[in-house]
N, C-alpha and C positions, 0 to 999 in steps of 0.2 A: 513416244512422248519424250521430250528432252528433259533430263534431270537439271534442276536449277544449280547454278554455280555458287557453292557456299565458300565461306573462308576456310583456308586450310588450318591445321592445328597450330602452326607457328604464328599465323596472323591473329588467331583468337588469342593466344597467349600474350602477344604484344598489347592488344586492346584490354585484356583482363588486368594486366599489370597497371596500365594507365588508368583504368576505371577505379581500381583499389586506391591508387595514389591520389586521384582527384577526390575521391570520397573523404580522405583524411585531411585534404586541403579545404574542405568545405565547398568544393565545386561540383557541378553536375557531371554525369558521366560523359565520355566523349560522344560526339554526335554518332559515331559508327556503333554504338552499343546495340542498336536494333539488329545489326548484322551478327552480333554475338548471341542475341536472344534467338535469332533465326537458326544459328548453328546449333545452339542447345536443344532446340525443338526437333532438329533433324539429325545431323551427323553426331552430335554430342548427346543425344537422348539417353543412351545407356549410361553414360557418365552422370548426367543430371539425375537420373532415376536412383542410381546407387548412392549418390551423395545426399539425395532427399530422404533416404531411410524409410520409405513408405509412410511418410507422415501425412496424416488426414486432419483437415480442419473442419469446423462446424460453422456454416454461415448462419450464425444464431439470429442476426437481425431478419434475415429473410424467412427463416424457419419460424421465428415468433410471429410474424405477419400472417403467415399461411396456416400454422399448426396449433399455436398456443391459445385455445379458447375453449370454453366449456362445451360447446357443441361438438367439437372434434373429440374431445375427451369421452363425452357421453356415447358418440358413435363408436369409438375405438373399444370402450369397455362394454357396450351394449346396454346402456341405461336408458331408461325413458327420458323424454325431452324436458319433463318438468322436474326431474331429479335434481336436488341440490347438490352442488360440487363444493368440496372444502379445499383448503390450501394444501393439505397433506396429499390429496388426490392430484391436484395440479402439480405439485412438486414431483411426485412419482411419475406422472405423465412426461414432464419436461425431462427428467433423468433418463427415462426410457428412450425418448426420441433423440437425445444427444449421444446415446451409447451405440454400440455395435448393432443392437437390435433395431435401432432407428435407421441406421444406415441400410440394413437388410430390407426393412419395410418401406422406407422412403425413396431410396435410390440415391444416386450420386448428386443430384442437384443441390442438396443442402450440405454435402460433404466434398468440398474441393481437396484435391491433393495439393499439399503445400510443397512447393519446390524451392530448393535452395542449392547454390553451387559455390563452393568455396574459391576464393581467389587471394593471391598474395601480390602486394605492390612491389615496385622495383626495389624499394628499401626494405622489404621483408615483413611489412605489416599485413595481417590478415584482414580479410573482408568477405563479403558474400553477395552474390546476386540472388534476389528472392522474388518470388511470385507464387501464383497458384494456377492450377488447371482443373477445368471441368471436363468430364468425359462426355462426349456427344457420339452419335452414330458415326461420325467421321473421324473419331480419335479424339485426343486431348486438344482443348482449346485454351492456350496460355494467356494469362494476364501477368505482366511483369511489373513489379512495384519499384524496381530500381536496385541500387548498390548500397549495401549497408555495412557499417564498421563492425557489427556483431549481431549474433542471433537475437538478442534482447530487443535491439533497435528494430529488427525485421518483424518480430512478433508484435511489438508496439504498433507498427505500421499496419499489420494485419487487423489488429483490434479496431483501428480508425475506420476500417471499411466493413466491420462487422463479422470478421472471421476470427474464431477462437480455437485453441486446441481443446479437444475433449477433456484431457486431464485437468486443464485450468477450470473449465466449467463445472466438472464434477467436484472440484474442491471448493466451489462457492457455497456460501450459507443459503439455506432456504429462502430468506428474505431476498437475497441477491438474485437467486433464480427466478423468484416471482416477479422481478422487474420486467421480465419479457413476456408475462402473461397478458393477454388482451381480454380482461374481464367484461369489457362492454360488448363483446360479440357473444351472442348465445346461440 
């Protein structure tokens, strides 16, 4: 099998500097950014993983559609189908599902790896490339979200697609957690 030809480190560096500069100018990344993504997924994977610091997200919107309902809670706890469920039980169930226990019992579909790669523009301003990866039987499947001027901008973008950091979710009030509960499904 012939190994695909990737950019070399120097070519990647040039494109990264341009992408960061364009980010601060309010312009889209250069057209060749997909080649940088490809490099990060292959030749640069070790660097990407190191820079990402094993950060895990929670696909809270997807999880809520599939998991957060009274029927699942009853099944998980072993309650009869006619057992009334209160909000405290729902909150405990949500908290368990978005924690490490949930990761262990639900698997990786609801817990994407959040990936970020720092870059510096030609004029010295920091930015980052951000995305996420789901692990499949064939390895990680990456989804790239773009170039961001800082981490807070990247995390806001993740929120718009329903991915949150567990620390953020665990810091929400009970009322905020319950917004993801699907009470209509029994």
